[in-house]
C-alpha positions, 0 to 999 in steps of 0.5 A: 590573802586567801582564807581557808578553803575546804579539805575534804581529805583532811577533815576525814581524818580530823580525829587522827591528825596533828592539826599544826602540821602542814599536809604540804611542804615546799622544801629546798631543792639540793641545787638551791641548798648548794646555792645558799651555802656558797653564798653563806646564807645556809641559815635561810634554809628554815626560813625559805621552807614554806608549809601550806595547809588549812592554817596557811592556805596560800603563799605568794612570792614577791620580789620585794621579800626576796630582795630584803633577804638577799640584798647583802649577797650578790645573787641575781634577782630577776623575780617579778613583783608578784611572781608566783602563787601556791594555793592549798585547796580541798587537800591539794596543792596548785601554783600559778604563774603571775608574771608574763616575764617570768621563767617559772617551770614545773617539772622543767615545763613553763607555766602559762600565766593565770593558769592552775597547775596541780603540784603532786608530791615530789614535784619541782617548782623552779622559780628562777635561776637558782630558786628551786622547791620540791613538793613534799607531802606529809604522810599522817600516822594514826595514833589514837593516843596522841589525838588533838582535843581541840580543833584549829580555828582555821580548819572550822572554816573549811566548811565554809558558807559565804553570803553576799547580801545585795540591797543597793539604794538605787539600781541602774537598769538599761531603761530606768533607775529602781529604788528597792525595798529595804531588806532585813539582812539581820533577820536572814543572817540570824537565820542562817547562823542560828541554824548552824548554831542548832546543828552544832557541827564543829567545823562549819564557818560563816562568812558575809560580805556585799554582793559585787562582781569582784566580791563574788569572784574573790569568793570563788577564788577563796573557795567555799561550800555554800554560796548563799546570795540574799537580796533583790532581783527581777526576771533575768536580773540580780541587783548587785551592790555598787562597785567602789567607784559608785558604792550607792548605785547598784548594778543590774546583772543579767545571765551574760554578765554572770557567766563572764564573771564565773568564767574568769573565776577559778575552776569549779574543781578548785572553788569547791562549791557544792550548793548555790542559794539564791534567796532572790525573787525571780532568781531561777532565771538566773540559775543557769550560770551557776549550773554551767559553772558546775555547781551540782546543787542551786536552790532558787526562787521560781522565775515568775514569782516573788518571795515574801520577806519572812520566808528567807530567814525561816527556810534558811534556818531549817536548811543550814540546821539539817545540812549541818546535821549530816543530812543530804541537800535533798532532805534538808531542802524537803524539811526546810520547804515543810518548815515554811509550809507549816508557818502560821501566816497566810499563803505559807503554802504557795510561798513554799512552792516558789522555792525550787532545787535545781536541776530538777531531775539532778541527784541531790543526796550529797552530804555537804557536811558529814558528821565528824566521829567523836568531835561533837562532844568537844565543841561546846562553845556558844555557837552564835558567838562564832557567828557575830552578826555585822548587822546588830547595830543597824536597828534603825536601818533594818526597820526604816520603811516608807522612807527609801527615796529620802534615805537615797537623797541624804546618803547621796549628800553624805557619800559625795567624795572631796573631789565631787563639785557638790562635796557636802560637809554637813547635812541639816535634816528638818521637819515637824516633831515625830516625822522620823528625822532621828530614825532616818538620820541613824539609819542612813549613817549605819547604812553608809558605815557598813558600806565602808564610807565611815571607817571611824564609825557613826557617833551620835550625840543626843543633844535634846536628851541632854537638854532635857536634864537641865533647869532652865529657870536656874541657868537662864536662856544664855546659861541653858545654851552654853551648857548644852554647847559645852556638853556637846564640846565635851563629847565631840572632844572625846570622839576626836581623840578615839579616831582620826579616821573619817566618820559621821557625828550625828547631832540629834535634836539641836532645837535648843542650839538653833535658837541662837543661829549665828552662835550655832553656825560659828560652832559648827564651822569650828568643828569642821575646821578642826576635824577635817576628816568629819561630816556632820549630820544635824536634826532639828524641828525649828530651822526657818533659814539655811545655815551660813557656813564656811563649809558646803551644807545642805538642807533637806525637809523631811515631809510626813508620810502620805495617808496610804503609807501611813496606813501600811505602816500602821498595819505593819506595827500591828501585825508585829505586835501580834494584834493584827488590824482586822474588820473589827477595828474598822466597823465605824469607818465611813463607807466601810462594808464588810461584804462589799470590801471583803477583798480589799486590803484593810490598810486601805480602808484605814487610809480613809479612816478619820484617825489617819487624818486628825491623829496620825497625820503621816507622822511615824512617831505618832503611829507607833505611840498609837499602835502601843496604846491600842495593843496595850489597851486590847481595844480597836481603832475605832474605839481608840479614836472615839476615846481620843475625842472625849473631852 
């Protein structure tokens, strides 16, 4: 089904019209009415009367639908399975013939397949033989006493911003497979949603999805005002998400492929896209297809430049706030660039100069979201509740750093379909304490669930957390094991009763259960035997040998981070805590000279500091703990390290 598109003519008269009254009606022609009466089906007149507008923007005439209506009569049915589609877009009505074999006509002229025809008031649409419709355009009478005080929710979506995110785990290019850095979609989405919320515009709508060629085409078919693409790219390429056959394998889409996709989409006059926002590195090199499609305003990143991750949320928030406040594209762009330039991070001015409004010499004074007379006061709902984030539960995936290749491997194991020769029902994730097993497992599960692999969701059982609440001395070793297994069984039964869809169960911290490995193997076998739609992801620190199961299983050993990655993570965590790494932290580092190393990144110096080898040891859990201690004590790396060595 199509979602509601823009309706500019209607939105200008919102205060004057009854929102429940459709602007167009497909009414029975006299020929059809007489045919229904002749076959004693006159009662279907009201049923077959079709209203189209912002609330019901599309209607598809299907053979099965009419067969059910007329199966008791002798009317001839020569209708195709999907016969004809009628769509309301931007205050106008269009029809498309969907069948090669149909005889559908408009004003007695045959309709070519796949071509959009505008239906004017009084137009005659003949689907076949006896089924004639006449288009009737509703005239709205202004009655200030009868103005509706509540705007219909579907009309809010007529000023739609459609956001497509692209952050594939792996991207296949002509020459190589690329592993892209994970982006914070949650931050960018929050910037967009909060900007629209701050504008307090009652009509704006927000829709999200993953960027594939199919979803891009569908977004243009559905119609929107702003098309926003966020993610990764290289000069001349956008890294789209994988299609249904290979969801984990992204696609490098070049300008030619993008042109072909846009040529197959409805014309720009129908899709109604006024602004394409490409907050992607080097994206100006991909602006051409959008401009050729007819989009008058394109915001992109300089073709030779990469954009820092922090820029997109800040720019997006101010841009959407200004657009929603009734500013022109040019004014909103200028103020959004100024908000980036005024940020307190180093290099903010250089980052702001990378963002371009194209075409360079075009007229960008269009107002996309005009203010509505007297409606703002009516809409005092909490706006962020209108834009619920699909990324709120993805904290683990959003904060997973320096583990991208590991995430790809574990995701690949879990994503294999049943017909795959290495189909996997269970993945055992091992590694030393603090190496980040739980974080990686949760991130992978959330990421796959968001991409549609586990409709039943990801269910987490914190096995070790429960085990820590038990008294081993009272229960004894056997009783201790039995109590933990019994608790896990109870929680698994609760999941089993809640959903019959495919889901992932994460058993986090199974050291207690693995001390009796044969019993634990039998327990896992029983789970997988009774729940065919489940996959298991198990984390432990003590596994020595592979699990012997009746089902396919994979073991993956998570290794500590290299020293350089450890130092980078340390520096990032310090910066997020607003206590950034400085030269004063590292004055006692062997071989460090402030003048000699003035242009060297400080994290590189930290990688040679004794703390990296003797304390951090590449363990993210330890790195987080040390950063928290340093920030809490407002001390330096050198001072903390000396104190840790003190007896």
